[in-house]
PyMOL Python script that loads the backbone (N, CA, C, O; Angstrom):
from pymol import cmd

cmd.read_pdbstr("""\
ATOM      1  N   MET A   1      -8.232 -61.546  20.561  1.00  0.00           N
ATOM      2  CA  MET A   1      -8.806 -60.480  19.762  1.00  0.00           C
ATOM      3  C   MET A   1      -8.514 -59.119  20.386  1.00  0.00           C
ATOM      4  O   MET A   1      -8.263 -58.155  19.661  1.00  0.00           O
ATOM      5  N   GLY A   2      -8.542 -59.020  21.712  1.00  0.00           N
ATOM      6  CA  GLY A   2      -8.258 -57.760  22.385  1.00  0.00           C
ATOM      7  C   GLY A   2      -6.819 -57.314  22.157  1.00  0.00           C
ATOM      8  O   GLY A   2      -6.567 -56.123  21.977  1.00  0.00           O
ATOM      9  N   ILE A   3      -5.886 -58.237  22.160  1.00  0.00           N
ATOM     10  CA  ILE A   3      -4.485 -57.897  21.937  1.00  0.00           C
ATOM     11  C   ILE A   3      -4.295 -57.385  20.509  1.00  0.00           C
ATOM     12  O   ILE A   3      -3.580 -56.411  20.277  1.00  0.00           O
ATOM     13  N   ALA A   4      -4.934 -58.044  19.577  1.00  0.00           N
ATOM     14  CA  ALA A   4      -4.811 -57.621  18.186  1.00  0.00           C
ATOM     15  C   ALA A   4      -5.394 -56.225  17.989  1.00  0.00           C
ATOM     16  O   ALA A   4      -4.829 -55.415  17.255  1.00  0.00           O
ATOM     17  N   MET A   5      -6.512 -55.943  18.635  1.00  0.00           N
ATOM     18  CA  MET A   5      -7.124 -54.625  18.497  1.00  0.00           C
ATOM     19  C   MET A   5      -6.235 -53.552  19.138  1.00  0.00           C
ATOM     20  O   MET A   5      -6.107 -52.446  18.613  1.00  0.00           O
ATOM     21  N   GLY A   6      -5.622 -53.895  20.281  1.00  0.00           N
ATOM     22  CA  GLY A   6      -4.747 -52.932  20.936  1.00  0.00           C
ATOM     23  C   GLY A   6      -3.507 -52.652  20.104  1.00  0.00           C
ATOM     24  O   GLY A   6      -3.041 -51.513  20.047  1.00  0.00           O
ATOM     25  N   TRP A   7      -2.978 -53.661  19.470  1.00  0.00           N
ATOM     26  CA  TRP A   7      -1.779 -53.479  18.658  1.00  0.00           C
ATOM     27  C   TRP A   7      -2.108 -52.762  17.360  1.00  0.00           C
ATOM     28  O   TRP A   7      -1.402 -51.834  16.963  1.00  0.00           O
ATOM     29  N   TRP A   8      -3.161 -53.181  16.708  1.00  0.00           N
ATOM     30  CA  TRP A   8      -3.501 -52.617  15.402  1.00  0.00           C
ATOM     31  C   TRP A   8      -4.236 -51.301  15.583  1.00  0.00           C
ATOM     32  O   TRP A   8      -3.848 -50.294  14.990  1.00  0.00           O
ATOM     33  N   ASN A   9      -5.272 -51.288  16.377  1.00  0.00           N
ATOM     34  CA  ASN A   9      -6.024 -50.085  16.720  1.00  0.00           C
ATOM     35  C   ASN A   9      -6.488 -49.305  15.498  1.00  0.00           C
ATOM     36  O   ASN A   9      -6.795 -48.117  15.604  1.00  0.00           O
ATOM     37  N   GLY A  10      -6.541 -49.940  14.368  1.00  0.00           N
ATOM     38  CA  GLY A  10      -7.018 -49.273  13.166  1.00  0.00           C
ATOM     39  C   GLY A  10      -5.984 -48.385  12.494  1.00  0.00           C
ATOM     40  O   GLY A  10      -6.221 -47.929  11.376  1.00  0.00           O
ATOM     41  N   PHE A  11      -4.841 -48.120  13.130  1.00  0.00           N
ATOM     42  CA  PHE A  11      -3.832 -47.222  12.575  1.00  0.00           C
ATOM     43  C   PHE A  11      -2.479 -47.888  12.410  1.00  0.00           C
ATOM     44  O   PHE A  11      -1.518 -47.236  12.002  1.00  0.00           O
ATOM     45  N   GLY A  12      -2.387 -49.153  12.713  1.00  0.00           N
ATOM     46  CA  GLY A  12      -1.096 -49.829  12.646  1.00  0.00           C
ATOM     47  C   GLY A  12      -0.293 -49.528  13.889  1.00  0.00           C
ATOM     48  O   GLY A  12      -0.838 -49.035  14.876  1.00  0.00           O
ATOM     49  N   SER A  13       0.963 -49.810  13.855  1.00  0.00           N
ATOM     50  CA  SER A  13       1.818 -49.529  14.995  1.00  0.00           C
ATOM     51  C   SER A  13       1.961 -48.023  15.143  1.00  0.00           C
ATOM     52  O   SER A  13       2.387 -47.350  14.204  1.00  0.00           O
ATOM     53  N   ALA A  14       1.617 -47.488  16.290  1.00  0.00           N
ATOM     54  CA  ALA A  14       1.607 -46.043  16.494  1.00  0.00           C
ATOM     55  C   ALA A  14       2.977 -45.498  16.875  1.00  0.00           C
ATOM     56  O   ALA A  14       3.068 -44.334  17.267  1.00  0.00           O
ATOM     57  N   SER A  15       4.033 -46.277  16.778  1.00  0.00           N
ATOM     58  CA  SER A  15       5.357 -45.787  17.165  1.00  0.00           C
ATOM     59  C   SER A  15       5.829 -44.651  16.262  1.00  0.00           C
ATOM     60  O   SER A  15       6.658 -43.846  16.686  1.00  0.00           O
ATOM     61  N   TRP A  16       5.336 -44.565  15.055  1.00  0.00           N
ATOM     62  CA  TRP A  16       5.733 -43.491  14.145  1.00  0.00           C
ATOM     63  C   TRP A  16       5.232 -42.143  14.624  1.00  0.00           C
ATOM     64  O   TRP A  16       5.767 -41.111  14.220  1.00  0.00           O
ATOM     65  N   LEU A  17       4.208 -42.126  15.486  1.00  0.00           N
ATOM     66  CA  LEU A  17       3.685 -40.856  16.002  1.00  0.00           C
ATOM     67  C   LEU A  17       4.711 -40.127  16.870  1.00  0.00           C
ATOM     68  O   LEU A  17       4.662 -38.902  16.986  1.00  0.00           O
ATOM     69  N   SER A  18       5.620 -40.852  17.468  1.00  0.00           N
ATOM     70  CA  SER A  18       6.623 -40.211  18.316  1.00  0.00           C
ATOM     71  C   SER A  18       7.614 -39.392  17.497  1.00  0.00           C
ATOM     72  O   SER A  18       8.313 -38.545  18.054  1.00  0.00           O
ATOM     73  N   TYR A  19       7.689 -39.620  16.211  1.00  0.00           N
ATOM     74  CA  TYR A  19       8.598 -38.858  15.347  1.00  0.00           C
ATOM     75  C   TYR A  19       7.980 -37.553  14.859  1.00  0.00           C
ATOM     76  O   TYR A  19       8.675 -36.743  14.246  1.00  0.00           O
ATOM     77  N   GLY A  20       6.716 -37.332  15.110  1.00  0.00           N
ATOM     78  CA  GLY A  20       6.022 -36.134  14.643  1.00  0.00           C
ATOM     79  C   GLY A  20       6.687 -34.835  15.067  1.00  0.00           C
ATOM     80  O   GLY A  20       6.958 -33.992  14.212  1.00  0.00           O
ATOM     81  N   PRO A  21       6.961 -34.639  16.356  1.00  0.00           N
ATOM     82  CA  PRO A  21       7.610 -33.396  16.787  1.00  0.00           C
ATOM     83  C   PRO A  21       9.000 -33.207  16.169  1.00  0.00           C
ATOM     84  O   PRO A  21       9.392 -32.088  15.838  1.00  0.00           O
ATOM     85  N   ILE A  22       9.726 -34.291  16.021  1.00  0.00           N
ATOM     86  CA  ILE A  22      11.062 -34.196  15.423  1.00  0.00           C
ATOM     87  C   ILE A  22      10.958 -33.774  13.964  1.00  0.00           C
ATOM     88  O   ILE A  22      11.710 -32.914  13.506  1.00  0.00           O
ATOM     89  N   ILE A  23      10.033 -34.375  13.240  1.00  0.00           N
ATOM     90  CA  ILE A  23       9.833 -34.022  11.833  1.00  0.00           C
ATOM     91  C   ILE A  23       9.404 -32.564  11.711  1.00  0.00           C
ATOM     92  O   ILE A  23       9.870 -31.857  10.818  1.00  0.00           O
ATOM     93  N   MET A  24       8.517 -32.103  12.604  1.00  0.00           N
ATOM     94  CA  MET A  24       8.061 -30.714  12.570  1.00  0.00           C
ATOM     95  C   MET A  24       9.211 -29.751  12.810  1.00  0.00           C
ATOM     96  O   MET A  24       9.322 -28.733  12.128  1.00  0.00           O
ATOM     97  N   LEU A  25      10.080 -30.071  13.790  1.00  0.00           N
ATOM     98  CA  LEU A  25      11.232 -29.201  14.051  1.00  0.00           C
ATOM     99  C   LEU A  25      12.184 -29.155  12.868  1.00  0.00           C
ATOM    100  O   LEU A  25      12.711 -28.091  12.540  1.00  0.00           O
ATOM    101  N   VAL A  26      12.411 -30.290  12.223  1.00  0.00           N
ATOM    102  CA  VAL A  26      13.294 -30.331  11.052  1.00  0.00           C
ATOM    103  C   VAL A  26      12.705 -29.500   9.919  1.00  0.00           C
ATOM    104  O   VAL A  26      13.429 -28.756   9.258  1.00  0.00           O
ATOM    105  N   LEU A  27      11.397 -29.618   9.689  1.00  0.00           N
ATOM    106  CA  LEU A  27      10.755 -28.837   8.629  1.00  0.00           C
ATOM    107  C   LEU A  27      10.793 -27.341   8.934  1.00  0.00           C
ATOM    108  O   LEU A  27      11.026 -26.535   8.034  1.00  0.00           O
ATOM    109  N   MET A  28      10.568 -26.966  10.179  1.00  0.00           N
ATOM    110  CA  MET A  28      10.608 -25.546  10.552  1.00  0.00           C
ATOM    111  C   MET A  28      12.017 -24.978  10.408  1.00  0.00           C
ATOM    112  O   MET A  28      12.197 -23.860   9.925  1.00  0.00           O
ATOM    113  N   ALA A  29      13.014 -25.755  10.831  1.00  0.00           N
ATOM    114  CA  ALA A  29      14.400 -25.301  10.695  1.00  0.00           C
ATOM    115  C   ALA A  29      14.779 -25.167   9.224  1.00  0.00           C
ATOM    116  O   ALA A  29      15.447 -24.209   8.834  1.00  0.00           O
ATOM    117  N   GLY A  30      14.354 -26.126   8.413  1.00  0.00           N
ATOM    118  CA  GLY A  30      14.638 -26.051   6.976  1.00  0.00           C
ATOM    119  C   GLY A  30      13.976 -24.849   6.334  1.00  0.00           C
ATOM    120  O   GLY A  30      14.587 -24.183   5.497  1.00  0.00           O
ATOM    121  N   GLY A  31      12.745 -24.557   6.706  1.00  0.00           N
ATOM    122  CA  GLY A  31      12.058 -23.381   6.176  1.00  0.00           C
ATOM    123  C   GLY A  31      12.733 -22.094   6.615  1.00  0.00           C
ATOM    124  O   GLY A  31      12.863 -21.154   5.830  1.00  0.00           O
ATOM    125  N   GLY A  32      13.162 -22.052   7.873  1.00  0.00           N
ATOM    126  CA  GLY A  32      13.869 -20.866   8.365  1.00  0.00           C
ATOM    127  C   GLY A  32      15.183 -20.634   7.632  1.00  0.00           C
ATOM    128  O   GLY A  32      15.521 -19.501   7.290  1.00  0.00           O
ATOM    129  N   LEU A  33      15.918 -21.710   7.393  1.00  0.00           N
ATOM    130  CA  LEU A  33      17.179 -21.577   6.645  1.00  0.00           C
ATOM    131  C   LEU A  33      16.933 -21.141   5.210  1.00  0.00           C
ATOM    132  O   LEU A  33      17.693 -20.344   4.662  1.00  0.00           O
ATOM    133  N   LEU A  34      15.887 -21.654   4.609  1.00  0.00           N
ATOM    134  CA  LEU A  34      15.545 -21.262   3.242  1.00  0.00           C
ATOM    135  C   LEU A  34      15.249 -19.770   3.167  1.00  0.00           C
ATOM    136  O   LEU A  34      15.748 -19.082   2.277  1.00  0.00           O
ATOM    137  N   VAL A  35      14.454 -19.274   4.081  1.00  0.00           N
ATOM    138  CA  VAL A  35      14.131 -17.841   4.111  1.00  0.00           C
ATOM    139  C   VAL A  35      15.389 -17.023   4.364  1.00  0.00           C
ATOM    140  O   VAL A  35      15.590 -15.994   3.719  1.00  0.00           O
ATOM    141  N   TYR A  36      16.238 -17.459   5.287  1.00  0.00           N
ATOM    142  CA  TYR A  36      17.470 -16.740   5.588  1.00  0.00           C
ATOM    143  C   TYR A  36      18.359 -16.602   4.357  1.00  0.00           C
ATOM    144  O   TYR A  36      18.832 -15.507   4.053  1.00  0.00           O
ATOM    145  N   PHE A  37      18.589 -17.702   3.649  1.00  0.00           N
ATOM    146  CA  PHE A  37      19.475 -17.649   2.490  1.00  0.00           C
ATOM    147  C   PHE A  37      18.863 -16.865   1.333  1.00  0.00           C
ATOM    148  O   PHE A  37      19.587 -16.223   0.571  1.00  0.00           O
ATOM    149  N   MET A  38      17.548 -16.908   1.193  1.00  0.00           N
ATOM    150  CA  MET A  38      16.903 -16.122   0.143  1.00  0.00           C
ATOM    151  C   MET A  38      17.013 -14.630   0.433  1.00  0.00           C
ATOM    152  O   MET A  38      17.285 -13.842  -0.473  1.00  0.00           O
ATOM    153  N   MET A  39      16.808 -14.238   1.675  1.00  0.00           N
ATOM    154  CA  MET A  39      16.873 -12.828   2.045  1.00  0.00           C
ATOM    155  C   MET A  39      18.303 -12.309   2.050  1.00  0.00           C
ATOM    156  O   MET A  39      18.534 -11.137   1.753  1.00  0.00           O
ATOM    157  N   ARG A  40      19.252 -13.150   2.379  1.00  0.00           N
ATOM    158  CA  ARG A  40      20.651 -12.723   2.413  1.00  0.00           C
ATOM    159  C   ARG A  40      21.118 -12.276   1.044  1.00  0.00           C
ATOM    160  O   ARG A  40      21.820 -11.271   0.930  1.00  0.00           O
ATOM    161  N   GLY A  41      20.746 -12.997   0.009  1.00  0.00           N
ATOM    162  CA  GLY A  41      21.135 -12.626  -1.343  1.00  0.00           C
ATOM    163  C   GLY A  41      20.489 -11.338  -1.802  1.00  0.00           C
ATOM    164  O   GLY A  41      21.126 -10.551  -2.501  1.00  0.00           O
ATOM    165  N   GLN A  42      19.252 -11.102  -1.433  1.00  0.00           N
ATOM    166  CA  GLN A  42      18.550  -9.899  -1.865  1.00  0.00           C
ATOM    167  C   GLN A  42      19.067  -8.659  -1.164  1.00  0.00           C
ATOM    168  O   GLN A  42      19.072  -7.578  -1.752  1.00  0.00           O
ATOM    169  N   ARG A  43      19.500  -8.791   0.076  1.00  0.00           N
ATOM    170  CA  ARG A  43      20.020  -7.617   0.776  1.00  0.00           C
ATOM    171  C   ARG A  43      21.266  -7.086   0.083  1.00  0.00           C
ATOM    172  O   ARG A  43      21.445  -5.872  -0.014  1.00  0.00           O
ATOM    173  N   GLY A  44      22.127  -7.969  -0.400  1.00  0.00           N
ATOM    174  CA  GLY A  44      23.330  -7.534  -1.103  1.00  0.00           C
ATOM    175  C   GLY A  44      23.000  -6.793  -2.377  1.00  0.00           C
ATOM    176  O   GLY A  44      23.630  -5.785  -2.697  1.00  0.00           O
ATOM    177  N   GLU A  45      22.008  -7.289  -3.112  1.00  0.00           N
ATOM    178  CA  GLU A  45      21.586  -6.616  -4.336  1.00  0.00           C
ATOM    179  C   GLU A  45      20.973  -5.261  -4.028  1.00  0.00           C
ATOM    180  O   GLU A  45      21.209  -4.296  -4.755  1.00  0.00           O
ATOM    181  N   MET A  46      20.198  -5.178  -2.971  1.00  0.00           N
ATOM    182  CA  MET A  46      19.560  -3.920  -2.613  1.00  0.00           C
ATOM    183  C   MET A  46      20.603  -2.883  -2.222  1.00  0.00           C
ATOM    184  O   MET A  46      20.484  -1.715  -2.594  1.00  0.00           O
ATOM    185  N   ARG A  47      21.632  -3.299  -1.469  1.00  0.00           N
ATOM    186  CA  ARG A  47      22.685  -2.361  -1.086  1.00  0.00           C
ATOM    187  C   ARG A  47      23.414  -1.837  -2.310  1.00  0.00           C
ATOM    188  O   ARG A  47      23.744  -0.652  -2.375  1.00  0.00           O
ATOM    189  N   ASN A  48      23.670  -2.706  -3.280  1.00  0.00           N
ATOM    190  CA  ASN A  48      24.364  -2.298  -4.487  1.00  0.00           C
ATOM    191  C   ASN A  48      23.509  -1.315  -5.279  1.00  0.00           C
ATOM    192  O   ASN A  48      24.030  -0.336  -5.814  1.00  0.00           O
ATOM    193  N   ASP A  49      22.190  -1.564  -5.361  1.00  0.00           N
ATOM    194  CA  ASP A  49      21.297  -0.654  -6.075  1.00  0.00           C
ATOM    195  C   ASP A  49      21.260   0.715  -5.408  1.00  0.00           C
ATOM    196  O   ASP A  49      21.266   1.741  -6.088  1.00  0.00           O
ATOM    197  N   ILE A  50      21.224   0.730  -4.080  1.00  0.00           N
ATOM    198  CA  ILE A  50      21.199   2.001  -3.352  1.00  0.00           C
ATOM    199  C   ILE A  50      22.500   2.757  -3.567  1.00  0.00           C
ATOM    200  O   ILE A  50      22.482   3.969  -3.782  1.00  0.00           O
ATOM    201  N   ALA A  51      23.623   2.061  -3.511  1.00  0.00           N
ATOM    202  CA  ALA A  51      24.922   2.708  -3.706  1.00  0.00           C
ATOM    203  C   ALA A  51      25.036   3.289  -5.113  1.00  0.00           C
ATOM    204  O   ALA A  51      25.556   4.389  -5.296  1.00  0.00           O
ATOM    205  N   LEU A  52      24.546   2.544  -6.104  1.00  0.00           N
ATOM    206  CA  LEU A  52      24.597   3.045  -7.481  1.00  0.00           C
ATOM    207  C   LEU A  52      23.695   4.261  -7.640  1.00  0.00           C
ATOM    208  O   LEU A  52      24.045   5.208  -8.344  1.00  0.00           O
ATOM    209  N   HIS A  53      22.547   4.239  -6.993  1.00  0.00           N
ATOM    210  CA  HIS A  53      21.630   5.376  -7.058  1.00  0.00           C
ATOM    211  C   HIS A  53      22.280   6.625  -6.457  1.00  0.00           C
ATOM    212  O   HIS A  53      22.191   7.711  -7.029  1.00  0.00           O
ATOM    213  N   ILE A  54      22.930   6.470  -5.308  1.00  0.00           N
ATOM    214  CA  ILE A  54      23.616   7.597  -4.669  1.00  0.00           C
ATOM    215  C   ILE A  54      24.745   8.108  -5.552  1.00  0.00           C
ATOM    216  O   ILE A  54      24.952   9.315  -5.674  1.00  0.00           O
ATOM    217  N   LEU A  55      25.471   7.184  -6.163  1.00  0.00           N
ATOM    218  CA  LEU A  55      26.563   7.571  -7.052  1.00  0.00           C
ATOM    219  C   LEU A  55      26.047   8.384  -8.234  1.00  0.00           C
ATOM    220  O   LEU A  55      26.648   9.390  -8.611  1.00  0.00           O
ATOM    221  N   LYS A  56      24.939   7.950  -8.814  1.00  0.00           N
ATOM    222  CA  LYS A  56      24.345   8.698  -9.936  1.00  0.00           C
ATOM    223  C   LYS A  56      23.893  10.085  -9.496  1.00  0.00           C
ATOM    224  O   LYS A  56      24.054  11.053 -10.240  1.00  0.00           O
ATOM    225  N   GLU A  57      23.333  10.193  -8.306  1.00  0.00           N
ATOM    226  CA  GLU A  57      22.906  11.493  -7.789  1.00  0.00           C
ATOM    227  C   GLU A  57      24.098  12.423  -7.592  1.00  0.00           C
ATOM    228  O   GLU A  57      24.035  13.607  -7.925  1.00  0.00           O
ATOM    229  N   ARG A  58      25.181  11.881  -7.050  1.00  0.00           N
ATOM    230  CA  ARG A  58      26.375  12.715  -6.838  1.00  0.00           C
ATOM    231  C   ARG A  58      26.946  13.199  -8.162  1.00  0.00           C
ATOM    232  O   ARG A  58      27.401  14.338  -8.271  1.00  0.00           O
ATOM    233  N   TYR A  59      26.920  12.331  -9.167  1.00  0.00           N
ATOM    234  CA  TYR A  59      27.402  12.726 -10.497  1.00  0.00           C
ATOM    235  C   TYR A  59      26.487  13.795 -11.096  1.00  0.00           C
ATOM    236  O   TYR A  59      26.955  14.758 -11.703  1.00  0.00           O
ATOM    237  N   ALA A  60      25.189  13.614 -10.918  1.00  0.00           N
ATOM    238  CA  ALA A  60      24.233  14.581 -11.469  1.00  0.00           C
ATOM    239  C   ALA A  60      24.362  15.942 -10.786  1.00  0.00           C
ATOM    240  O   ALA A  60      24.161  16.971 -11.432  1.00  0.00           O
ATOM    241  N   ARG A  61      24.687  15.968  -9.510  1.00  0.00           N
ATOM    242  CA  ARG A  61      24.851  17.236  -8.789  1.00  0.00           C
ATOM    243  C   ARG A  61      26.209  17.874  -9.059  1.00  0.00           C
ATOM    244  O   ARG A  61      26.438  19.021  -8.674  1.00  0.00           O
ATOM    245  N   GLY A  62      27.100  17.160  -9.707  1.00  0.00           N
ATOM    246  CA  GLY A  62      28.426  17.692 -10.016  1.00  0.00           C
ATOM    247  C   GLY A  62      29.429  17.511  -8.892  1.00  0.00           C
ATOM    248  O   GLY A  62      30.494  18.128  -8.916  1.00  0.00           O
ATOM    249  N   GLU A  63      29.119  16.686  -7.917  1.00  0.00           N
ATOM    250  CA  GLU A  63      30.051  16.465  -6.810  1.00  0.00           C
ATOM    251  C   GLU A  63      31.257  15.643  -7.248  1.00  0.00           C
ATOM    252  O   GLU A  63      32.342  15.783  -6.684  1.00  0.00           O
ATOM    253  N   ILE A  64      31.074  14.790  -8.245  1.00  0.00           N
ATOM    254  CA  ILE A  64      32.179  13.987  -8.767  1.00  0.00           C
ATOM    255  C   ILE A  64      32.200  14.132 -10.283  1.00  0.00           C
ATOM    256  O   ILE A  64      31.174  14.408 -10.905  1.00  0.00           O
ATOM    257  N   ASP A  65      33.374  13.944 -10.868  1.00  0.00           N
ATOM    258  CA  ASP A  65      33.472  14.047 -12.322  1.00  0.00           C
ATOM    259  C   ASP A  65      33.228  12.688 -12.970  1.00  0.00           C
ATOM    260  O   ASP A  65      33.026  11.681 -12.291  1.00  0.00           O
ATOM    261  N   LYS A  66      33.252  12.687 -14.312  1.00  0.00           N
ATOM    262  CA  LYS A  66      32.924  11.467 -15.048  1.00  0.00           C
ATOM    263  C   LYS A  66      33.909  10.340 -14.758  1.00  0.00           C
ATOM    264  O   LYS A  66      33.503   9.187 -14.612  1.00  0.00           O
ATOM    265  N   ASP A  67      35.200  10.661 -14.673  1.00  0.00           N
ATOM    266  CA  ASP A  67      36.206   9.630 -14.421  1.00  0.00           C
ATOM    267  C   ASP A  67      35.999   8.967 -13.052  1.00  0.00           C
ATOM    268  O   ASP A  67      36.086   7.746 -12.919  1.00  0.00           O
ATOM    269  N   GLU A  68      35.725   9.792 -12.046  1.00  0.00           N
ATOM    270  CA  GLU A  68      35.511   9.232 -10.717  1.00  0.00           C
ATOM    271  C   GLU A  68      34.220   8.411 -10.681  1.00  0.00           C
ATOM    272  O   GLU A  68      34.160   7.366 -10.033  1.00  0.00           O
ATOM    273  N   TYR A  69      33.190   8.889 -11.380  1.00  0.00           N
ATOM    274  CA  TYR A  69      31.933   8.147 -11.461  1.00  0.00           C
ATOM    275  C   TYR A  69      32.154   6.770 -12.071  1.00  0.00           C
ATOM    276  O   TYR A  69      31.693   5.765 -11.531  1.00  0.00           O
ATOM    277  N   GLU A  70      32.866   6.724 -13.207  1.00  0.00           N
ATOM    278  CA  GLU A  70      33.117   5.447 -13.886  1.00  0.00           C
ATOM    279  C   GLU A  70      33.943   4.503 -13.015  1.00  0.00           C
ATOM    280  O   GLU A  70      33.673   3.303 -12.955  1.00  0.00           O
ATOM    281  N   GLU A  71      34.954   5.058 -12.341  1.00  0.00           N
ATOM    282  CA  GLU A  71      35.809   4.229 -11.492  1.00  0.00           C
ATOM    283  C   GLU A  71      35.007   3.615 -10.340  1.00  0.00           C
ATOM    284  O   GLU A  71      35.142   2.426 -10.051  1.00  0.00           O
ATOM    285  N   ARG A  72      34.189   4.413  -9.696  1.00  0.00           N
ATOM    286  CA  ARG A  72      33.387   3.908  -8.579  1.00  0.00           C
ATOM    287  C   ARG A  72      32.299   2.944  -9.051  1.00  0.00           C
ATOM    288  O   ARG A  72      31.988   1.979  -8.353  1.00  0.00           O
ATOM    289  N   ARG A  73      31.724   3.190 -10.212  1.00  0.00           N
ATOM    290  CA  ARG A  73      30.709   2.278 -10.746  1.00  0.00           C
ATOM    291  C   ARG A  73      31.322   0.918 -11.053  1.00  0.00           C
ATOM    292  O   ARG A  73      30.711  -0.118 -10.789  1.00  0.00           O
ATOM    293  N   ARG A  74      32.526   0.920 -11.609  1.00  0.00           N
ATOM    294  CA  ARG A  74      33.229  -0.358 -11.852  1.00  0.00           C
ATOM    295  C   ARG A  74      33.498  -1.080 -10.545  1.00  0.00           C
ATOM    296  O   ARG A  74      33.418  -2.306 -10.476  1.00  0.00           O
ATOM    297  N   GLY A  75      33.819  -0.316  -9.508  1.00  0.00           N
ATOM    298  CA  GLY A  75      34.047  -0.917  -8.193  1.00  0.00           C
ATOM    299  C   GLY A  75      32.781  -1.567  -7.641  1.00  0.00           C
ATOM    300  O   GLY A  75      32.855  -2.599  -6.974  1.00  0.00           O
ATOM    301  N   LEU A  76      31.640  -0.979  -7.909  1.00  0.00           N
ATOM    302  CA  LEU A  76      30.380  -1.558  -7.450  1.00  0.00           C
ATOM    303  C   LEU A  76      30.006  -2.799  -8.236  1.00  0.00           C
ATOM    304  O   LEU A  76      29.410  -3.725  -7.686  1.00  0.00           O
ATOM    305  N   ASP A  77      30.347  -2.829  -9.512  1.00  0.00           N
ATOM    306  CA  ASP A  77      30.026  -3.995 -10.356  1.00  0.00           C
ATOM    307  C   ASP A  77      30.881  -5.201 -10.034  1.00  0.00           C
ATOM    308  O   ASP A  77      30.487  -6.338 -10.294  1.00  0.00           O
ATOM    309  N   ALA A  78      32.065  -4.953  -9.463  1.00  0.00           N
ATOM    310  CA  ALA A  78      32.994  -6.062  -9.168  1.00  0.00           C
ATOM    311  C   ALA A  78      32.552  -6.901  -8.021  1.00  0.00           C
ATOM    312  O   ALA A  78      33.231  -7.864  -7.663  1.00  0.00           O
TER     313      ALA A  78
END
""", "prot")
cmd.dss("prot")
cmd.show_as("cartoon", "prot")
cmd.util.cbc("prot")
cmd.orient("prot")
């Protein structure tokens, strides 16, 4: 009876507990990669929005003409 209690201990074989730290590291790494890839895409969009905003300001101030504005805007959309 003592051997059975030691083996079972109410939780079954406890060998699965040794995988806990490994599972936690895998989950943390996966979460970190998810955040990295989500933020990477948004930074590119933000840079494009800022560049377009600056381009519109330069056109509004008369620093560039309409043809140059259109050409550069097409370059940003590509």
